C-alpha positions as a printed Julia matrix, in Angstrom:
658×3 Matrix{Float64}:
  -85.61   30.0   -2.32
  -83.9    30.65   0.79
  -84.31   32.66   4.13
  -87.75   33.45   5.72
  -88.7    32.17   9.26
  -91.77   30.13   9.82
  -93.49   29.48  13.27
  -95.16   25.97  13.09
  -95.86   26.02  17.07
  -94.62   27.69  20.02
  -91.61   25.26  20.28
  -90.97   24.59  16.76
  -89.72   27.04  14.09
  -88.51   26.77  10.43
  -86.1    28.25   8.14
  -85.88   28.04   4.39
  -82.47   27.13   3.13
  -82.46   26.73  -0.5
  -84.97   23.81  -1.07
  -84.65   22.59   2.33
  -86.75   23.32   5.28
  -84.56   23.62   8.35
  -86.99   22.66  11.37
  -85.59   23.66  14.79
  -87.2    22.24  18.13
  -86.78   24.94  20.77
  -88.35   23.81  24.12
  -85.89   24.55  26.91
  -84.36   23.03  29.0
  -83.95   19.78  26.91
  -86.34   20.05  23.93
  -88.57   17.65  25.27
  -91.3    16.18  22.9
  -94.3    17.97  24.39
  -97.56   18.04  22.71
  -96.6    21.45  21.18
  -93.53   20.15  19.83
  -95.21   17.12  18.16
  -97.97   19.43  16.77
  -95.16   21.57  15.43
  -93.47   18.88  13.73
  -96.77   17.75  11.84
  -97.45   21.29  10.85
  -93.79   21.35   9.36
  -94.55   18.13   7.72
  -97.82   19.52   6.21
  -95.78   22.61   4.97
  -93.16   20.49   3.22
  -95.74   18.11   1.75
  -97.88   21.06   0.32
  -94.86   22.92  -1.14
  -93.48   22.06  -4.7
  -90.38   23.91  -3.92
  -89.32   22.41  -0.67
  -87.55   19.01  -1.63
  -86.57   17.89   1.78
  -86.38   18.59   5.47
  -83.88   18.52   8.23
  -84.63   18.35  11.96
  -82.37   19.8   14.73
  -82.67   21.09  18.2
  -81.81   24.33  19.77
  -79.12   24.68  22.14
  -76.98   21.77  23.26
  -79.69   19.1   23.1
  -81.36   17.42  19.95
  -84.41   15.86  21.7
  -84.03   14.85  25.41
  -87.19   12.56  25.26
  -90.71   12.73  26.57
  -91.96   15.71  28.45
  -91.91   14.82  32.25
  -94.7    17.28  32.62
  -96.96   14.85  30.77
  -96.21   11.88  32.96
  -99.29   10.34  34.18
 -101.47   12.43  32.34
 -103.95   11.44  29.34
 -102.26   11.42  26.02
 -102.69   14.47  23.76
 -102.71   14.0   19.74
 -100.66   13.92  17.89
  -99.04   11.02  20.02
  -95.55   10.27  19.09
  -95.85    7.01  17.21
  -98.1     8.88  14.83
  -95.46   11.62  13.99
  -92.73    9.12  13.75
  -94.67    7.01  11.31
  -95.24    9.98   9.15
  -91.66   10.87   9.17
  -90.78    7.47   7.96
  -93.17    7.09   5.16
  -92.86   10.61   4.18
  -92.24   11.11   0.54
  -89.42   13.57   0.7
  -86.34   12.9    2.64
  -86.12   13.96   6.25
  -82.95   14.15   7.9
  -81.89   14.5   11.49
  -79.06   16.69  12.42
  -78.33   15.66  16.05
  -76.5    18.37  17.67
  -76.43   16.94  21.22
  -78.43   14.44  23.36
  -80.89   12.42  21.56
  -82.63   10.26  24.23
  -85.78    8.16  24.42
  -88.28    9.5   21.9
  -85.65   11.91  20.42
  -83.94    8.64  19.35
  -86.97    7.13  18.01
  -87.81    9.91  15.9
  -84.26   10.18  14.57
  -84.32    6.29  13.68
  -87.36    7.0   11.42
  -85.5     9.83   9.56
  -84.0     8.73   6.22
  -80.61   10.1    7.14
  -79.13   10.7   10.63
  -75.88   12.83  10.93
  -74.48   13.68  14.43
  -72.11   16.25  15.83
  -69.14   14.48  17.51
  -70.38   15.45  21.09
  -73.91   13.94  20.42
  -75.13   11.31  22.89
  -77.96    8.57  21.93
  -79.85    6.15  24.12
  -83.28    4.65  25.03
  -83.27    4.97  28.72
  -86.78    3.89  29.24
  -86.03    0.75  31.07
  -84.95    3.19  33.89
  -88.6     4.32  34.33
  -89.97    0.55  34.17
  -91.16    0.97  30.62
  -90.04    0.17  27.24
  -89.57    2.49  24.2
  -93.3     2.98  23.06
  -92.57    4.75  19.49
  -90.59    2.23  17.66
  -87.13    1.98  19.33
  -87.23   -1.86  20.0
  -88.15   -2.23  16.49
  -86.08   -0.02  14.43
  -83.0    -0.07  16.52
  -82.34   -3.68  15.79
  -82.67   -3.17  12.23
  -79.75   -0.8   12.16
  -77.61   -2.16  14.85
  -78.57   -5.68  15.03
  -80.19   -7.83  17.78
  -77.24   -8.29  20.36
  -76.4    -4.48  20.3
  -80.03   -3.36  20.72
  -80.47   -5.66  23.49
  -77.61   -4.1   25.19
  -78.52   -0.46  24.67
  -82.14   -0.8   25.23
  -82.19   -3.47  27.98
  -79.6    -1.42  30.03
  -80.96    2.05  29.0
  -77.17    3.09  28.53
  -76.39    6.08  26.24
  -73.44    5.94  23.62
  -71.38    8.69  22.14
  -71.65    9.57  18.51
  -68.52    7.56  17.41
  -69.96    4.2   18.79
  -73.41    5.08  17.41
  -71.6     5.36  14.09
  -69.86    1.98  14.41
  -73.07    0.37  15.31
  -74.81    1.73  12.37
  -77.3     3.93  14.32
  -76.16    7.18  12.56
  -74.96    7.49   8.87
  -72.28    9.72   9.81
  -70.36   12.17  12.6
  -69.78   15.44  11.06
  -66.84   17.58  12.4
  -67.7    20.39   9.96
  -70.74   22.46  10.09
  -73.66   20.04  11.14
  -76.39   21.86   9.85
  -74.93   22.5    6.16
  -73.63   18.87   6.12
  -77.25   17.63   6.75
  -78.82   20.1    4.32
  -76.48   18.7    1.71
  -76.95   15.25   2.41
  -81.05   15.7    2.45
  -80.65   17.68  -0.73
  -78.69   14.63  -2.22
  -81.48   12.28  -1.23
  -84.38   14.31  -2.91
  -85.57   12.33  -5.93
  -84.19    9.0   -5.25
  -85.42    5.93  -3.34
  -85.18    6.44   0.67
  -83.92    4.29   2.99
  -86.67    3.52   5.66
  -85.64    1.92   8.71
  -88.9     0.06   9.15
  -88.53   -1.79   5.78
  -84.89   -2.89   6.5
  -84.34   -6.64   7.29
  -82.76   -7.19  10.7
  -79.24   -8.2   10.45
  -78.67  -12.03  11.24
  -76.88  -12.81  14.68
  -75.06  -15.76  16.12
  -77.52  -17.24  18.7
  -74.65  -17.28  21.12
  -74.11  -13.54  20.83
  -77.92  -12.96  21.48
  -77.72  -15.25  24.55
  -74.66  -13.53  25.9
  -76.23  -10.04  25.37
  -79.44  -11.41  27.12
  -77.75  -12.87  30.15
  -75.58   -9.8   30.57
  -78.71   -7.7   31.17
  -80.85  -10.11  32.97
  -78.44  -11.05  35.61
  -78.33   -7.04  36.65
  -81.95   -6.46  36.9
  -83.39   -8.82  39.38
  -87.24   -8.48  39.68
  -87.59   -5.8   36.94
  -90.11   -6.21  34.38
  -89.19   -3.83  31.77
  -85.48   -4.92  30.75
  -87.0    -8.53  30.06
  -90.04   -7.23  28.11
  -87.46   -5.06  26.28
  -85.29   -7.97  25.35
  -88.28  -10.13  24.09
  -89.31   -7.3   21.84
  -86.1    -6.78  20.39
  -85.7   -10.35  19.74
  -88.95  -10.51  17.85
  -87.94   -7.55  15.83
  -87.83   -9.93  12.91
  -91.52   -9.82  12.48
  -93.44   -7.5   10.21
  -92.8    -4.01  11.4
  -96.53   -3.22  11.9
  -96.81   -6.29  14.07
  -93.74   -5.54  16.1
  -95.01   -1.65  16.67
  -98.33   -2.89  17.78
  -96.72   -5.42  20.4
  -94.35   -2.86  21.63
  -96.99   -0.26  21.91
  -99.44   -2.6   24.06
  -96.21   -3.45  26.23
  -95.38    0.18  26.69
  -98.77    1.16  27.82
  -99.33   -1.73  30.0
  -96.03   -1.33  31.92
  -96.58    2.38  32.03
  -99.47    1.74  34.1
  -97.48   -0.89  36.58
  -96.55   -0.45  40.31
  -92.88   -0.75  39.1
  -93.0     2.2   36.55
  -94.74    4.35  39.35
  -91.85    3.66  41.67
  -89.42    4.35  39.01
  -91.06    7.69  38.1
  -91.03    8.56  41.81
  -87.14    8.01  41.8
  -86.81    9.86  38.68
  -88.4    13.07  40.22
  -86.95   12.36  43.49
  -83.3    12.79  42.05
  -84.43   16.14  40.5
  -85.91   17.46  43.76
  -82.96   16.54  45.97
  -81.07   19.15  44.27
  -83.41   21.83  45.68
  -81.86   22.73  49.0
  -83.63   25.11  51.19
  -81.65   28.38  51.78
  -79.4    28.28  48.86
  -81.3    30.22  46.32
  -78.88   32.76  44.92
  -75.93   31.4   46.9
  -72.7    31.12  44.67
  -70.3    28.14  45.76
  -66.75   29.02  46.42
  -64.2    28.27  43.42
  -62.47   24.93  43.74
  -59.95   23.68  41.45
  -57.67   21.58  43.76
  -58.82   19.06  46.06
  -56.6    17.77  48.9
  -57.29   14.39  50.25
  -56.1    13.23  53.56
  -55.71    9.45  53.99
  -54.77    7.41  50.93
  -56.42    4.24  51.89
  -59.41    2.54  49.95
  -61.86    5.46  50.44
  -59.2     8.26  50.01
  -57.81    6.48  46.79
  -61.47    6.02  45.53
  -62.19    9.74  46.3
  -58.97   10.82  44.5
  -59.95    8.8   41.5
  -63.45   10.43  41.32
  -61.67   13.68  41.67
  -59.23   13.37  39.04
  -61.84   11.98  36.65
  -63.89   15.24  37.23
  -60.8    17.37  36.29
  -59.52   18.52  39.57
  -55.87   18.75  40.59
  -55.7    16.35  43.45
  -53.02   16.51  46.39
  -53.08   13.4   48.62
  -51.56   13.33  52.0
  -50.65   10.32  54.29
  -48.83    9.92  57.34
  -45.26    9.09  56.03
  -43.69    9.31  52.53
  -44.14    5.56  52.2
  -47.62    5.59  52.95
  -48.35    8.55  50.44
  -46.36    6.51  47.72
  -48.35    3.57  48.44
  -51.45    5.61  48.08
  -50.16    7.08  44.87
  -49.51    3.54  43.47
  -53.09    2.51  44.49
  -54.71    5.56  42.82
  -52.63    4.85  39.42
  -53.78    1.06  39.6
  -57.37    2.28  39.58
  -56.68    4.65  36.89
  -54.99    1.88  35.09
  -58.14   -0.39  35.37
  -60.35    2.4   33.91
  -57.67    2.55  31.07
  -57.74   -1.1   30.44
  -61.35   -1.26  30.51
  -61.76    1.53  27.92
  -63.53    3.85  30.39
  -60.31    6.06  30.04
  -58.3     6.7   27.0
  -54.47    7.25  27.07
  -54.51   10.96  26.96
  -56.92   11.11  29.71
  -55.03    8.77  31.79
  -51.61   10.7   31.18
  -53.69   14.02  32.11
  -55.05   12.5   35.1
  -51.89   11.22  36.55
  -50.19   14.57  35.94
  -52.82   16.36  38.29
  -51.94   13.99  40.7
  -49.25   14.65  43.51
  -48.67   13.08  47.07
  -47.26   14.06  50.09
  -46.65   13.51  53.9
  -46.08   17.1   54.6
  -49.27   19.15  55.87
  -47.9    22.47  54.42
  -48.05   20.8   50.74
  -51.89   21.19  51.18
  -51.84   24.89  51.26
  -53.02   25.36  47.7
  -56.17   23.23  48.31
  -59.48   24.83  47.81
  -61.25   21.96  49.41
  -59.81   19.2   51.76
  -61.44   16.1   52.24
  -60.39   13.84  55.24
  -60.57   10.15  54.63
  -58.4     9.05  57.74
  -59.18    6.44  60.21
  -62.91    6.98  61.91
  -61.66    8.31  65.38
  -62.57   11.4   66.73
  -59.17   12.3   68.2
  -57.45   11.52  65.04
  -59.78   13.88  62.75
  -59.79   16.7   65.42
  -56.14   16.62  65.39
  -55.9    16.65  61.61
  -58.27   19.56  61.32
  -56.28   21.57  63.79
  -53.38   20.96  61.53
  -55.14   21.84  58.79
  -56.19   25.32  60.14
  -52.39   26.3   60.36
  -51.64   25.67  56.63
  -55.0    26.51  54.77
  -56.23   29.56  53.72
  -59.24   30.67  55.85
  -61.55   30.37  52.78
  -60.66   26.75  52.07
  -63.35   24.26  52.55
  -62.91   21.27  55.05
  -64.93   18.1   54.78
  -65.29   14.99  56.76
  -65.92   11.7   55.4
  -67.02   10.28  58.54
  -69.5     7.67  58.78
  -70.77    7.86  62.36
  -68.71   10.36  64.13
  -70.29   13.94  65.08
  -69.01   16.28  62.56
  -70.28   19.14  64.59
  -67.7    18.3   67.31
  -64.91   18.02  64.62
  -65.92   21.65  63.31
  -66.0    22.95  66.72
  -62.31   22.14  67.25
  -61.26   24.27  64.22
  -60.74   28.17  64.09
  -63.38   28.38  61.32
  -66.31   25.83  62.18
  -68.62   27.71  59.45
  -66.13   26.23  56.63
  -66.66   22.5   57.57
  -69.24   20.26  56.24
  -69.54   16.54  55.98
  -68.99   14.43  52.59
  -69.98   11.03  53.27
  -68.74    8.72  50.3
  -69.71    5.37  50.13
  -67.1     2.75  49.11
  -65.75    2.22  46.5
  -66.01    5.92  46.14
  -65.03    5.93  42.43
  -67.97    3.76  41.67
  -70.82    4.42  44.15
  -72.94    7.24  43.22
  -74.51    8.34  46.48
  -72.93   11.0   48.36
  -74.44   12.53  51.81
  -73.79   16.07  52.09
  -73.96   16.71  55.89
  -75.06   20.2   56.93
  -73.38   21.04  60.28
  -74.59   23.4   62.7
  -72.41   26.18  61.66
  -71.92   25.34  58.16
  -72.05   28.54  55.94
  -74.51   28.44  52.9
  -71.91   28.93  50.48
  -69.88   26.31  51.86
  -72.75   23.76  51.54
  -73.44   25.16  47.97
  -69.73   24.14  47.37
  -70.19   20.75  48.56
  -73.17   20.19  46.35
  -71.31   21.77  43.36
  -68.33   19.54  43.73
  -70.63   16.71  44.11
  -72.3    17.41  40.71
  -69.07   17.74  39.03
  -68.02   14.49  40.51
  -71.42   12.87  39.02
  -72.62   12.06  42.31
  -76.09   11.98  43.45
  -76.02   14.53  46.23
  -78.52   14.17  49.26
  -78.28   16.67  52.07
  -78.63   15.47  55.6
  -78.6    17.06  59.0
  -76.25   15.9   61.93
  -77.03   12.64  63.51
  -75.43    9.33  64.28
  -75.2     7.69  60.91
  -76.68   10.4   58.98
  -79.66    9.29  56.8
  -78.38    6.06  55.33
  -76.52    4.25  58.21
  -79.21    5.18  60.72
  -81.92    3.62  58.79
  -79.59    0.64  58.05
  -79.11    0.33  61.72
  -82.84    0.13  62.27
  -83.12   -2.52  59.41
  -80.22   -4.48  60.92
  -81.72   -4.29  64.38
  -85.08   -5.66  63.09
  -83.6    -8.37  61.27
  -81.83   -9.65  64.44
  -85.11   -9.35  66.38
  -86.51  -11.49  63.63
  -83.71  -13.95  64.16
  -84.6   -14.09  68.04
  -88.43  -14.32  67.17
  -88.03  -17.53  64.86
  -86.63  -16.74  61.41
  -83.2   -18.02  60.26
  -80.47  -15.85  58.26
  -81.1   -17.61  55.0
  -84.89  -17.21  55.26
  -84.55  -13.46  56.04
  -82.02  -13.33  52.95
  -84.2   -15.24  50.63
  -87.26  -12.99  51.38
  -84.94   -9.79  50.65
  -83.6   -11.38  47.33
  -86.89  -12.39  46.3
  -88.34   -8.73  47.04
  -85.44   -7.4   44.84
  -82.4    -6.69  46.9
  -79.03   -8.04  45.02
  -78.01   -9.65  48.29
  -79.6   -10.61  51.67
  -78.32   -8.77  54.6
  -76.75  -11.57  56.38
  -74.74  -12.67  53.17
  -73.82   -8.85  52.96
  -72.32   -8.91  56.42
  -70.38  -11.93  55.8
  -68.84  -10.39  52.54
  -67.9    -6.94  54.48
  -66.94   -8.72  57.6
  -68.28   -8.69  61.02
  -65.34   -7.57  63.27
  -65.9    -3.6   62.3
  -69.65   -3.74  63.52
  -68.57   -5.78  66.43
  -65.95   -3.43  67.76
  -68.47   -0.66  67.33
  -70.99   -2.36  69.43
  -68.28   -3.1   72.12
  -67.41    0.75  72.05
  -71.12    1.38  72.52
  -71.97   -1.04  75.19
  -71.29    1.2   78.2
  -73.79    3.63  77.02
  -76.4     1.18  75.98
  -79.82    1.44  77.75
  -80.41   -1.92  79.49
  -84.17   -1.56  78.94
  -83.98   -1.63  75.21
  -83.95   -5.04  73.57
  -80.48   -6.12  72.23
  -79.54   -9.23  70.41
  -76.53  -10.99  71.31
  -76.38  -13.44  68.36
  -73.87  -11.6   66.44
  -71.52  -11.1   69.25
  -71.68  -14.71  70.02
  -70.73  -15.49  66.21
  -67.6   -12.9   66.63
  -66.68  -14.46  69.83
  -66.37  -17.79  68.19
  -64.26  -16.47  65.54
  -67.22  -16.4   62.93
  -65.98  -13.02  61.24
  -67.37  -13.6   57.84
  -66.51  -14.9   54.3
  -62.6   -14.08  54.84
  -62.64  -16.38  57.92
  -64.43  -18.91  56.05
  -67.46  -18.73  58.2
  -69.78  -16.2   59.6
  -73.6   -16.22  59.46
  -72.82  -18.87  56.69
  -70.07  -21.3   56.02
  -67.86  -20.99  53.07
  -66.11  -23.45  50.73
  -62.47  -22.98  49.74
  -63.93  -21.4   46.45
  -66.06  -18.96  48.32
  -69.4   -20.78  47.8
  -71.79  -20.1   50.55
  -73.47  -22.66  52.38
  -75.84  -23.14  55.43
  -74.16  -23.95  58.78
  -76.03  -25.84  61.44
  -73.94  -24.34  64.12
  -75.35  -20.97  63.41
  -78.69  -22.32  63.84
  -77.69  -23.78  67.2
  -76.12  -20.51  68.27
  -79.42  -18.72  67.44
  -81.46  -21.19  69.18
  -79.42  -21.21  72.45
  -79.85  -17.39  72.56
  -83.67  -17.79  72.17
  -83.73  -20.29  74.86
  -81.56  -18.34  77.19
  -84.29  -15.5   76.8
  -87.28  -17.88  77.06
  -88.22  -16.86  73.46
  -90.61  -19.34  71.72
  -89.79  -19.28  67.98
  -92.46  -18.36  65.51
  -92.48  -19.27  61.76
  -92.71  -16.27  59.21
  -93.54  -15.99  55.77
  -91.36  -14.13  53.34
  -94.12  -11.57  52.8
  -94.04  -11.32  56.79
  -90.26  -10.76  56.99
  -90.32   -7.97  54.43
  -93.21   -6.3   55.77
  -91.46   -6.06  59.25
  -88.06   -4.83  57.69
  -89.79   -2.38  55.57
  -91.82   -0.85  58.74
  -88.81   -0.5   60.63
  -87.14    1.37  57.91
  -90.15    3.65  57.35
  -90.49    4.36  60.92
  -86.84    5.45  61.36
  -87.43    7.38  58.1
  -90.34    9.27  59.59
  -88.08    9.93  62.64
  -85.49   11.61  60.67
  -88.06   13.73  59.2
  -89.5    14.69  62.43
  -86.01   15.62  63.57
  -85.44   17.75  60.32
  -82.46   15.49  59.6
  -83.72   14.73  56.26
  -85.81   17.25  54.29
  -88.18   14.99  52.45
  -89.2    11.17  51.9
  -87.94   10.92  48.58
  -84.34   11.81  49.87
  -84.61    9.01  52.2
  -85.56    6.86  49.27
  -82.68    7.8   47.16
  -80.36    7.04  49.86
  -81.44    3.6   50.47
  -81.7     2.88  46.96
  -78.3     4.24  45.91
  -76.32    3.33  49.14
  -77.75    0.38  50.35
  -79.19   -1.83  47.39
  -83.06   -1.21  48.22
  -84.7    -2.13  44.88
  -85.19    0.88  42.9
  -88.38   -0.78  41.3
  -89.93   -0.56  44.93
  -89.24    3.19  44.82
  -87.48    3.09  48.27
  -88.73    2.24  51.79
  -90.87    5.65  52.28
  -92.56    5.08  49.03
  -93.11    1.3   49.64
  -94.72    2.01  52.84
  -97.36    4.05  51.21
  -97.93    1.61  48.36
 -100.75   -0.91  48.89
  -99.68   -4.46  48.39
């Protein structure tokens, strides 16, 4: 028996191939496990169960995705039967073989469904993962119980606790799938399912969990927990994985209870907000139907730390890169720095030898402006001085095609002033990278006053190819992130004058979920850069506005941060941070000079004031049309400044009752 098309639901269709029913999930864009898909799968199983002629079933996905996980349209809504655990349990106990032909991404519930199949075969391009912890929940349909039975507890802790995805080759080496097929995936899966018919089936839930060395389990656990300060879901996921040695029914019941409890938590609500915020950020007013300009070659001016990082990101995205520096010697040093970063990626396994050679081949450096002529986009990463940048952009006007895009990476200067100095201000925008640029995910894309729509679209397209999270901002000093960070820093210094101490503020922030306190961050970065900026701004400062001199006094005393051995804290020769009574004395003297009687603050009061300062500045950015939406502000602060994602960002947190 072969041929014939069957419709099991609007999103699930079937085709008879000899004695096998090929079931295809077709629910664009990512074949999410909607109620319609779940119902269709149950109907397909009914058909196979009833038919004497059908001996096996193969499940695959239409397009480039197997199953991308839950349907985000169902988030926060009551469950609709059949729920996913019911579908998955039926697959696992099904009397006839069910094979998964994993043609693309199998994420969340998609991988959980595949784990319950009796055979799993994947295309080389397929990726698999259980990313639920990134939404503040744990897998809720067997992932924490079935994955350890295939991959072992340490590997399952790593994958589920981090939420990372693996490619087909790694999934095969871990035992998650049975084979990787370079031949016709569907035909291979049908042959495998046919061969299983009439034989005892390997049911994942009935397998014993492989034994593991306690030290390996502890290592995997510690690696995850040290990265997820204050997050509930990863620790709960680890607990469930470590207890997977229980009877499968007991483990599944515990997992489901945990999933439902976390799903209704504040952290899950915050992380869902972040999830939707990232999708919303790509929707930019005025760009519907606008095509970006083609970009194949990127010029980068300035090959210091920032420029080198941008170059590595661009090479990794497949662009040809031409680096420019002031002299041949400086350009060569920049090239060596870029190569060193690529070699680090090679040694860590993030890049293979062929990729390394391809990327180095696409890199060239120069000290001659004219050599940038082939560039479709030029990003400047030179010293943050207006005269330096204006001079560079005027020189670029003389060597670049009129349709080439110019981008400034300035942090605080006005890009409109830079654009106004050029012959074609409409081709100028801001691309504000965060350091290190090849690691940090955030990219503020600055829409200047005269930026053409297709130029803005080009910046966003390049950001996407660089795998950056792009947030569009208008022109203001510091854009979205640094302007809010300045308000945050200013309020922290007000707290110092009002009675708090640096270590108390840092402890409150770290308890809230920040990876590091504000003053510890200052010490790590160095205090001299901000000091120099404050001195430049001193002449224009409003004398009626409150200003805190404590940081200036520290710098004047040579306390420039960790590299100087002392800043807001003192540092041992091994770099260990410790409190310094001298800093307390500086603070107390500054209070006394202003006649301030210090108050005491609880950690909650400290955090409340800092959050209020951030959200107030955020509202000002919205009122001034610098930021388009509150969620964009939250994304910037989470991805650029360490705001804890499980709190949703400062704008979300300001509206969340505590």
